[in-house]
Biopython code that builds the backbone (N, CA, C, O; Angstrom):
import numpy as np
from Bio.PDB.StructureBuilder import StructureBuilder

atoms = [
    (1, "MET", "N", (-51.840, 30.739, -154.942)),
    (1, "MET", "CA", (-52.963, 29.964, -155.403)),
    (1, "MET", "C", (-54.253, 30.765, -155.315)),
    (1, "MET", "O", (-55.205, 30.440, -156.024)),
    (2, "ALA", "N", (-54.328, 31.769, -154.503)),
    (2, "ALA", "CA", (-55.561, 32.527, -154.328)),
    (2, "ALA", "C", (-56.059, 33.112, -155.640)),
    (2, "ALA", "O", (-57.267, 33.239, -155.836)),
    (3, "CYS", "N", (-55.155, 33.469, -156.539)),
    (3, "CYS", "CA", (-55.590, 34.046, -157.809)),
    (3, "CYS", "C", (-56.395, 33.048, -158.628)),
    (3, "CYS", "O", (-57.229, 33.459, -159.435)),
    (4, "PHE", "N", (-56.174, 31.753, -158.447)),
    (4, "PHE", "CA", (-56.937, 30.747, -159.171)),
    (4, "PHE", "C", (-58.373, 30.656, -158.675)),
    (4, "PHE", "O", (-59.260, 30.231, -159.415)),
    (5, "GLU", "N", (-58.606, 31.049, -157.435)),
    (5, "GLU", "CA", (-59.898, 30.844, -156.822)),
    (5, "GLU", "C", (-60.799, 32.068, -156.933)),
    (5, "GLU", "O", (-61.884, 32.080, -156.353)),
    (6, "GLN", "N", (-60.385, 33.074, -157.648)),
    (6, "GLN", "CA", (-61.182, 34.276, -157.750)),
    (6, "GLN", "C", (-62.403, 34.036, -158.604)),
    (6, "GLN", "O", (-62.387, 33.239, -159.542)),
    (7, "CYS", "N", (-63.446, 34.733, -158.264)),
    (7, "CYS", "CA", (-64.612, 34.744, -159.133)),
    (7, "CYS", "C", (-65.130, 36.170, -159.153)),
    (7, "CYS", "O", (-64.858, 36.952, -158.242)),
    (8, "CYS", "N", (-65.855, 36.494, -160.165)),
    (8, "CYS", "CA", (-66.337, 37.861, -160.268)),
    (8, "CYS", "C", (-67.679, 37.861, -160.966)),
    (8, "CYS", "O", (-68.071, 36.875, -161.589)),
    (9, "SER", "N", (-68.378, 38.977, -160.856)),
    (9, "SER", "CA", (-69.655, 39.135, -161.531)),
    (9, "SER", "C", (-69.494, 40.144, -162.652)),
    (9, "SER", "O", (-68.798, 41.147, -162.497)),
    (10, "VAL", "N", (-70.129, 39.883, -163.764)),
    (10, "VAL", "CA", (-70.064, 40.785, -164.905)),
    (10, "VAL", "C", (-71.452, 40.879, -165.527)),
    (10, "VAL", "O", (-72.301, 40.010, -165.327)),
    (11, "TRP", "N", (-71.662, 41.945, -166.281)),
    (11, "TRP", "CA", (-72.912, 42.067, -167.028)),
    (11, "TRP", "C", (-72.828, 41.195, -168.258)),
    (11, "TRP", "O", (-71.837, 41.236, -168.987)),
    (12, "GLY", "N", (-73.866, 40.400, -168.498)),
    (12, "GLY", "CA", (-73.948, 39.587, -169.689)),
    (12, "GLY", "C", (-74.548, 40.379, -170.838)),
    (12, "GLY", "O", (-74.940, 41.531, -170.654)),
    (13, "PRO", "N", (-74.623, 39.784, -172.010)),
    (13, "PRO", "CA", (-75.130, 40.488, -173.186)),
    (13, "PRO", "C", (-76.591, 40.944, -173.043)),
    (13, "PRO", "O", (-77.002, 41.920, -173.671)),
    (14, "ASP", "N", (-77.366, 40.239, -172.220)),
    (14, "ASP", "CA", (-78.764, 40.628, -172.039)),
    (14, "ASP", "C", (-78.985, 41.320, -170.701)),
    (14, "ASP", "O", (-80.058, 41.212, -170.107)),
    (15, "LYS", "N", (-77.962, 42.034, -170.228)),
    (15, "LYS", "CA", (-78.019, 42.862, -169.020)),
    (15, "LYS", "C", (-78.295, 42.063, -167.747)),
    (15, "LYS", "O", (-78.865, 42.597, -166.796)),
    (16, "GLU", "N", (-77.898, 40.800, -167.720)),
    (16, "GLU", "CA", (-78.021, 39.994, -166.522)),
    (16, "GLU", "C", (-76.635, 39.782, -165.941)),
    (16, "GLU", "O", (-75.632, 39.777, -166.654)),
    (17, "TRP", "N", (-76.608, 39.608, -164.633)),
    (17, "TRP", "CA", (-75.336, 39.347, -163.966)),
    (17, "TRP", "C", (-74.966, 37.889, -164.149)),
    (17, "TRP", "O", (-75.807, 37.003, -164.003)),
    (18, "PHE", "N", (-73.716, 37.645, -164.467)),
    (18, "PHE", "CA", (-73.185, 36.296, -164.555)),
    (18, "PHE", "C", (-72.028, 36.187, -163.579)),
    (18, "PHE", "O", (-71.239, 37.119, -163.431)),
    (19, "ARG", "N", (-71.934, 35.072, -162.931)),
    (19, "ARG", "CA", (-70.820, 34.832, -162.027)),
    (19, "ARG", "C", (-69.823, 33.949, -162.751)),
    (19, "ARG", "O", (-70.151, 32.847, -163.189)),
    (20, "LEU", "N", (-68.609, 34.442, -162.871)),
    (20, "LEU", "CA", (-67.553, 33.687, -163.529)),
    (20, "LEU", "C", (-66.662, 33.078, -162.462)),
    (20, "LEU", "O", (-66.167, 33.786, -161.585)),
    (21, "GLU", "N", (-66.457, 31.785, -162.530)),
    (21, "GLU", "CA", (-65.594, 31.113, -161.581)),
    (21, "GLU", "C", (-64.380, 30.559, -162.320)),
    (21, "GLU", "O", (-64.468, 30.165, -163.483)),
    (22, "SER", "N", (-63.271, 30.538, -161.637)),
    (22, "SER", "CA", (-62.086, 29.949, -162.241)),
    (22, "SER", "C", (-62.268, 28.442, -162.356)),
    (22, "SER", "O", (-63.118, 27.853, -161.687)),
    (23, "GLU", "N", (-61.472, 27.837, -163.199)),
    (23, "GLU", "CA", (-61.531, 26.385, -163.353)),
    (23, "GLU", "C", (-61.228, 25.682, -162.042)),
    (23, "GLU", "O", (-61.841, 24.660, -161.734)),
    (24, "VAL", "N", (-60.296, 26.211, -161.269)),
    (24, "VAL", "CA", (-59.942, 25.595, -159.997)),
    (24, "VAL", "C", (-61.116, 25.659, -159.034)),
    (24, "VAL", "O", (-61.416, 24.674, -158.360)),
    (25, "ALA", "N", (-61.780, 26.799, -158.962)),
    (25, "ALA", "CA", (-62.928, 26.939, -158.063)),
    (25, "ALA", "C", (-64.047, 25.976, -158.445)),
    (25, "ALA", "O", (-64.702, 25.401, -157.576)),
    (26, "VAL", "N", (-64.261, 25.805, -159.740)),
    (26, "VAL", "CA", (-65.300, 24.883, -160.207)),
    (26, "VAL", "C", (-64.946, 23.453, -159.807)),
    (26, "VAL", "O", (-65.805, 22.723, -159.312)),
    (27, "ILE", "N", (-63.707, 23.047, -160.012)),
    (27, "ILE", "CA", (-63.288, 21.685, -159.663)),
    (27, "ILE", "C", (-63.378, 21.473, -158.160)),
    (27, "ILE", "O", (-63.814, 20.414, -157.709)),
    (28, "LYS", "N", (-62.967, 22.477, -157.372)),
    (28, "LYS", "CA", (-63.065, 22.345, -155.911)),
    (28, "LYS", "C", (-64.512, 22.171, -155.478)),
    (28, "LYS", "O", (-64.796, 21.376, -154.582)),
    (29, "ARG", "N", (-65.432, 22.903, -156.100)),
    (29, "ARG", "CA", (-66.846, 22.770, -155.765)),
    (29, "ARG", "C", (-67.345, 21.375, -156.130)),
    (29, "ARG", "O", (-68.123, 20.780, -155.385)),
    (30, "ARG", "N", (-66.902, 20.851, -157.272)),
    (30, "ARG", "CA", (-67.303, 19.502, -157.679)),
    (30, "ARG", "C", (-66.739, 18.446, -156.735)),
    (30, "ARG", "O", (-67.405, 17.451, -156.451)),
    (31, "ILE", "N", (-65.523, 18.655, -156.250)),
    (31, "ILE", "CA", (-64.934, 17.729, -155.275)),
    (31, "ILE", "C", (-65.767, 17.743, -153.992)),
    (31, "ILE", "O", (-66.070, 16.688, -153.434)),
    (32, "GLU", "N", (-66.131, 18.928, -153.531)),
    (32, "GLU", "CA", (-66.950, 19.027, -152.319)),
    (32, "GLU", "C", (-68.284, 18.309, -152.507)),
    (32, "GLU", "O", (-68.745, 17.622, -151.596)),
    (33, "GLN", "N", (-68.903, 18.455, -153.664)),
    (33, "GLN", "CA", (-70.166, 17.780, -153.941)),
    (33, "GLN", "C", (-69.982, 16.264, -153.962)),
    (33, "GLN", "O", (-70.819, 15.525, -153.444)),
    (34, "GLU", "N", (-68.902, 15.811, -154.553)),
    (34, "GLU", "CA", (-68.633, 14.379, -154.621)),
    (34, "GLU", "C", (-68.367, 13.811, -153.227)),
    (34, "GLU", "O", (-68.822, 12.716, -152.899)),
    (35, "CYS", "N", (-67.632, 14.559, -152.416)),
    (35, "CYS", "CA", (-67.369, 14.115, -151.039)),
    (35, "CYS", "C", (-68.663, 14.036, -150.237)),
    (35, "CYS", "O", (-68.861, 13.105, -149.457)),
    (36, "GLU", "N", (-69.532, 15.006, -150.430)),
    (36, "GLU", "CA", (-70.827, 14.973, -149.735)),
    (36, "GLU", "C", (-71.636, 13.758, -150.170)),
    (36, "GLU", "O", (-72.275, 13.111, -149.341)),
    (37, "ALA", "N", (-71.613, 13.444, -151.458)),
    (37, "ALA", "CA", (-72.309, 12.257, -151.949)),
    (37, "ALA", "C", (-71.704, 10.989, -151.354)),
    (37, "ALA", "O", (-72.428, 10.049, -151.030)),
    (38, "LEU", "N", (-70.386, 10.960, -151.210)),
    (38, "LEU", "CA", (-69.723, 9.810, -150.573)),
    (38, "LEU", "C", (-70.159, 9.670, -149.122)),
    (38, "LEU", "O", (-70.455, 8.571, -148.655)),
    (39, "ARG", "N", (-70.195, 10.796, -148.414)),
    (39, "ARG", "CA", (-70.596, 10.769, -147.005)),
    (39, "ARG", "C", (-72.007, 10.207, -146.878)),
    (39, "ARG", "O", (-72.265, 9.358, -146.025)),
    (40, "LEU", "N", (-72.914, 10.677, -147.718)),
    (40, "LEU", "CA", (-74.286, 10.183, -147.673)),
    (40, "LEU", "C", (-74.371, 8.712, -148.061)),
    (40, "LEU", "O", (-75.169, 7.965, -147.494)),
    (41, "ALA", "N", (-73.557, 8.296, -149.018)),
    (41, "ALA", "CA", (-73.565, 6.895, -149.443)),
    (41, "ALA", "C", (-73.097, 5.971, -148.333)),
    (41, "ALA", "O", (-73.559, 4.834, -148.225)),
    (42, "MET", "N", (-72.181, 6.460, -147.508)),
    (42, "MET", "CA", (-71.635, 5.605, -146.455)),
    (42, "MET", "C", (-72.383, 5.732, -145.130)),
    (42, "MET", "O", (-72.454, 4.765, -144.371)),
    (43, "ASP", "N", (-72.946, 6.915, -144.840)),
    (43, "ASP", "CA", (-73.535, 7.140, -143.523)),
    (43, "ASP", "C", (-74.979, 7.621, -143.547)),
    (43, "ASP", "O", (-75.671, 7.542, -142.532)),
    (44, "GLY", "N", (-75.435, 8.111, -144.671)),
    (44, "GLY", "CA", (-76.750, 8.732, -144.729)),
    (44, "GLY", "C", (-77.835, 7.775, -145.164)),
    (44, "GLY", "O", (-77.760, 6.564, -144.954)),
    (45, "PHE", "N", (-78.842, 8.360, -145.774)),
    (45, "PHE", "CA", (-79.981, 7.571, -146.225)),
    (45, "PHE", "C", (-79.574, 6.517, -147.244)),
    (45, "PHE", "O", (-80.222, 5.476, -147.357)),
    (46, "ALA", "N", (-78.524, 6.777, -147.972)),
    (46, "ALA", "CA", (-78.080, 5.834, -149.004)),
    (46, "ALA", "C", (-77.016, 4.885, -148.470)),
    (46, "ALA", "O", (-76.161, 4.424, -149.226)),
    (47, "SER", "N", (-77.061, 4.593, -147.185)),
    (47, "SER", "CA", (-75.998, 3.774, -146.586)),
    (47, "SER", "C", (-75.981, 2.352, -147.121)),
    (47, "SER", "O", (-75.093, 1.573, -146.774)),
    (48, "VAL", "N", (-76.921, 2.013, -147.939)),
    (48, "VAL", "CA", (-76.915, 0.688, -148.553)),
    (48, "VAL", "C", (-76.281, 0.725, -149.943)),
    (48, "VAL", "O", (-76.436, -0.215, -150.722)),
    (49, "ALA", "N", (-75.573, 1.803, -150.252)),
    (49, "ALA", "CA", (-74.933, 1.941, -151.564)),
    (49, "ALA", "C", (-73.968, 0.780, -151.798)),
    (49, "ALA", "O", (-73.305, 0.301, -150.878)),
    (50, "SER", "N", (-73.913, 0.354, -153.029)),
    (50, "SER", "CA", (-73.055, -0.777, -153.374)),
    (50, "SER", "C", (-71.587, -0.363, -153.372)),
    (50, "SER", "O", (-71.243, 0.815, -153.474)),
    (51, "HIS", "N", (-70.752, -1.365, -153.253)),
    (51, "HIS", "CA", (-69.307, -1.141, -153.296)),
    (51, "HIS", "C", (-68.924, -0.478, -154.619)),
    (51, "HIS", "O", (-68.075, 0.413, -154.647)),
    (52, "GLU", "N", (-69.545, -0.907, -155.702)),
    (52, "GLU", "CA", (-69.233, -0.354, -157.023)),
    (52, "GLU", "C", (-69.590, 1.131, -157.086)),
    (52, "GLU", "O", (-68.846, 1.921, -157.668)),
    (53, "ALA", "N", (-70.717, 1.514, -156.496)),
    (53, "ALA", "CA", (-71.135, 2.917, -156.519)),
    (53, "ALA", "C", (-70.169, 3.787, -155.714)),
    (53, "ALA", "O", (-69.824, 4.894, -156.128)),
    (54, "ILE", "N", (-69.742, 3.282, -154.578)),
    (54, "ILE", "CA", (-68.798, 4.038, -153.743)),
    (54, "ILE", "C", (-67.446, 4.138, -154.442)),
    (54, "ILE", "O", (-66.828, 5.203, -154.435)),
    (55, "MET", "N", (-66.978, 3.051, -155.042)),
    (55, "MET", "CA", (-65.701, 3.079, -155.758)),
    (55, "MET", "C", (-65.760, 4.033, -156.955)),
    (55, "MET", "O", (-64.770, 4.693, -157.270)),
    (56, "ALA", "N", (-66.903, 4.106, -157.615)),
    (56, "ALA", "CA", (-67.051, 5.024, -158.748)),
    (56, "ALA", "C", (-66.872, 6.465, -158.264)),
    (56, "ALA", "O", (-66.264, 7.277, -158.962)),
    (57, "ARG", "N", (-67.389, 6.788, -157.090)),
    (57, "ARG", "CA", (-67.231, 8.143, -156.547)),
    (57, "ARG", "C", (-65.769, 8.421, -156.194)),
    (57, "ARG", "O", (-65.271, 9.518, -156.447)),
    (58, "TYR", "N", (-65.090, 7.451, -155.619)),
    (58, "TYR", "CA", (-63.657, 7.632, -155.326)),
    (58, "TYR", "C", (-62.863, 7.811, -156.624)),
    (58, "TYR", "O", (-61.926, 8.607, -156.678)),
    (59, "ASN", "N", (-63.235, 7.081, -157.646)),
    (59, "ASN", "CA", (-62.551, 7.233, -158.938)),
    (59, "ASN", "C", (-62.776, 8.621, -159.518)),
    (59, "ASN", "O", (-61.871, 9.187, -160.131)),
    (60, "ARG", "N", (-63.982, 9.183, -159.332)),
    (60, "ARG", "CA", (-64.235, 10.548, -159.795)),
    (60, "ARG", "C", (-63.376, 11.544, -159.022)),
    (60, "ARG", "O", (-62.895, 12.520, -159.596)),
    (61, "LEU", "N", (-63.180, 11.306, -157.725)),
    (61, "LEU", "CA", (-62.288, 12.185, -156.958)),
    (61, "LEU", "C", (-60.882, 12.152, -157.547)),
    (61, "LEU", "O", (-60.226, 13.188, -157.650)),
    (62, "ALA", "N", (-60.419, 10.966, -157.932)),
    (62, "ALA", "CA", (-59.094, 10.848, -158.545)),
    (62, "ALA", "C", (-59.039, 11.606, -159.875)),
    (62, "ALA", "O", (-58.024, 12.219, -160.204)),
    (63, "ASP", "N", (-60.131, 11.560, -160.629)),
    (63, "ASP", "CA", (-60.180, 12.312, -161.890)),
    (63, "ASP", "C", (-60.112, 13.817, -161.633)),
    (63, "ASP", "O", (-59.411, 14.540, -162.340)),
    (64, "PHE", "N", (-60.843, 14.286, -160.617)),
    (64, "PHE", "CA", (-60.803, 15.708, -160.269)),
    (64, "PHE", "C", (-59.400, 16.116, -159.826)),
    (64, "PHE", "O", (-58.922, 17.198, -160.167)),
    (65, "GLN", "N", (-58.744, 15.237, -159.063)),
    (65, "GLN", "CA", (-57.377, 15.532, -158.631)),
    (65, "GLN", "C", (-56.456, 15.665, -159.849)),
    (65, "GLN", "O", (-55.607, 16.555, -159.886)),
    (66, "ALA", "N", (-56.615, 14.801, -160.827)),
    (66, "ALA", "CA", (-55.798, 14.877, -162.041)),
    (66, "ALA", "C", (-56.055, 16.191, -162.792)),
    (66, "ALA", "O", (-55.124, 16.802, -163.317)),
    (67, "GLU", "N", (-57.323, 16.620, -162.841)),
    (67, "GLU", "CA", (-57.637, 17.897, -163.488)),
    (67, "GLU", "C", (-56.966, 19.053, -162.756)),
    (67, "GLU", "O", (-56.409, 19.956, -163.381)),
    (68, "LEU", "N", (-57.022, 19.017, -161.421)),
    (68, "LEU", "CA", (-56.372, 20.067, -160.635)),
    (68, "LEU", "C", (-54.865, 20.069, -160.848)),
    (68, "LEU", "O", (-54.255, 21.132, -160.962)),
    (69, "GLU", "N", (-54.261, 18.886, -160.904)),
    (69, "GLU", "CA", (-52.814, 18.802, -161.113)),
    (69, "GLU", "C", (-52.407, 19.442, -162.435)),
    (69, "GLU", "O", (-51.343, 20.054, -162.527)),
    (70, "GLU", "N", (-53.246, 19.304, -163.456)),
    (70, "GLU", "CA", (-52.945, 19.944, -164.738)),
    (70, "GLU", "C", (-52.948, 21.467, -164.605)),
    (70, "GLU", "O", (-52.197, 22.157, -165.295)),
    (71, "LEU", "N", (-53.792, 21.982, -163.718)),
    (71, "LEU", "CA", (-53.927, 23.428, -163.561)),
    (71, "LEU", "C", (-52.921, 24.032, -162.584)),
    (71, "LEU", "O", (-52.374, 25.105, -162.837)),
    (72, "ILE", "N", (-52.676, 23.336, -161.455)),
    (72, "ILE", "CA", (-51.852, 23.960, -160.406)),
    (72, "ILE", "C", (-50.639, 23.147, -159.999)),
    (72, "ILE", "O", (-49.817, 23.626, -159.217)),
    (73, "GLY", "N", (-50.505, 21.939, -160.503)),
    (73, "GLY", "CA", (-49.338, 21.140, -160.165)),
    (73, "GLY", "C", (-49.569, 20.219, -158.977)),
    (73, "GLY", "O", (-50.706, 19.874, -158.655)),
    (74, "PRO", "N", (-48.466, 19.820, -158.321)),
    (74, "PRO", "CA", (-48.547, 18.803, -157.279)),
    (74, "PRO", "C", (-49.332, 19.212, -156.034)),
    (74, "PRO", "O", (-49.656, 18.347, -155.220)),
    (75, "GLY", "N", (-49.646, 20.472, -155.857)),
    (75, "GLY", "CA", (-50.420, 20.903, -154.701)),
    (75, "GLY", "C", (-51.860, 20.414, -154.731)),
    (75, "GLY", "O", (-52.589, 20.570, -153.751)),
    (76, "ALA", "N", (-52.269, 19.831, -155.834)),
    (76, "ALA", "CA", (-53.644, 19.355, -155.967)),
    (76, "ALA", "C", (-53.965, 18.265, -154.949)),
    (76, "ALA", "O", (-55.083, 18.202, -154.437)),
    (77, "LYS", "N", (-53.003, 17.422, -154.659)),
    (77, "LYS", "CA", (-53.231, 16.326, -153.716)),
    (77, "LYS", "C", (-53.636, 16.870, -152.352)),
    (77, "LYS", "O", (-54.559, 16.349, -151.726)),
    (78, "GLU", "N", (-52.957, 17.904, -151.891)),
    (78, "GLU", "CA", (-53.266, 18.482, -150.592)),
    (78, "GLU", "C", (-54.658, 19.113, -150.575)),
    (78, "GLU", "O", (-55.372, 19.031, -149.576)),
    (79, "ILE", "N", (-55.033, 19.738, -151.683)),
    (79, "ILE", "CA", (-56.359, 20.358, -151.756)),
    (79, "ILE", "C", (-57.445, 19.289, -151.673)),
    (79, "ILE", "O", (-58.413, 19.441, -150.927)),
    (80, "VAL", "N", (-57.287, 18.214, -152.434)),
    (80, "VAL", "CA", (-58.278, 17.136, -152.418)),
    (80, "VAL", "C", (-58.350, 16.517, -151.027)),
    (80, "VAL", "O", (-59.441, 16.254, -150.521)),
    (81, "CYS", "N", (-57.204, 16.285, -150.411)),
    (81, "CYS", "CA", (-57.187, 15.703, -149.059)),
    (81, "CYS", "C", (-57.868, 16.621, -148.052)),
    (81, "CYS", "O", (-58.612, 16.154, -147.189)),
    (82, "GLU", "N", (-57.617, 17.921, -148.157)),
    (82, "GLU", "CA", (-58.245, 18.878, -147.238)),
    (82, "GLU", "C", (-59.766, 18.877, -147.398)),
    (82, "GLU", "O", (-60.499, 18.834, -146.411)),
    (83, "LEU", "N", (-60.235, 18.924, -148.650)),
    (83, "LEU", "CA", (-61.668, 18.927, -148.887)),
    (83, "LEU", "C", (-62.322, 17.622, -148.442)),
    (83, "LEU", "O", (-63.416, 17.628, -147.878)),
    (84, "TYR", "N", (-61.656, 16.520, -148.695)),
    (84, "TYR", "CA", (-62.157, 15.208, -148.300)),
    (84, "TYR", "C", (-62.263, 15.119, -146.781)),
    (84, "TYR", "O", (-63.284, 14.687, -146.246)),
    (85, "THR", "N", (-61.200, 15.531, -146.092)),
    (85, "THR", "CA", (-61.177, 15.465, -144.639)),
    (85, "THR", "C", (-62.223, 16.386, -144.024)),
    (85, "THR", "O", (-62.868, 16.032, -143.036)),
    (86, "ARG", "N", (-62.388, 17.563, -144.608)),
    (86, "ARG", "CA", (-63.388, 18.499, -144.094)),
    (86, "ARG", "C", (-64.790, 17.913, -144.184)),
    (86, "ARG", "O", (-65.608, 18.115, -143.287)),
    (87, "CYS", "N", (-65.067, 17.197, -145.252)),
    (87, "CYS", "CA", (-66.413, 16.654, -145.451)),
    (87, "CYS", "C", (-66.628, 15.334, -144.744)),
    (87, "CYS", "O", (-67.669, 15.118, -144.123)),
    (88, "LEU", "N", (-65.653, 14.453, -144.834)),
    (88, "LEU", "CA", (-65.831, 13.100, -144.315)),
    (88, "LEU", "C", (-65.147, 12.846, -142.973)),
    (88, "LEU", "O", (-65.392, 11.832, -142.320)),
    (89, "GLY", "N", (-64.301, 13.766, -142.581)),
    (89, "GLY", "CA", (-63.645, 13.619, -141.286)),
    (89, "GLY", "C", (-62.562, 12.690, -141.279)),
    (89, "GLY", "O", (-61.933, 12.484, -140.241)),
]
sb = StructureBuilder()
sb.init_structure("model")
sb.init_model(0)
sb.init_chain("A")
sb.init_seg("    ")
for serial, (resi, resn, name, xyz) in enumerate(atoms, 1):
    if name == "N":
        sb.init_residue(resn, " ", resi, " ")
    sb.init_atom(name, np.array(xyz, "f"), 0.0, 1.0, " ", f" {name:<3s}", serial, name[0])
structure = sb.get_structure()
């Protein structure tokens, strides 16, 4: 799976560095961001978030998991669980 998570820097057409991330790395970063938003919604300044708002975030996590499954197969569930647990405990 490590090959999916590689990223590299390349020169762009206007001589600027661009960072290219794999699709898996991008989805993992989005999952981490969503988990952080969930944590804040439940425990942070936004602790008054509505049930609908929190459920919408959980539904987005499920969508990200489905995207990962298309790319890497059934191991996506473990990745989402690991990222979720790391952020939310």
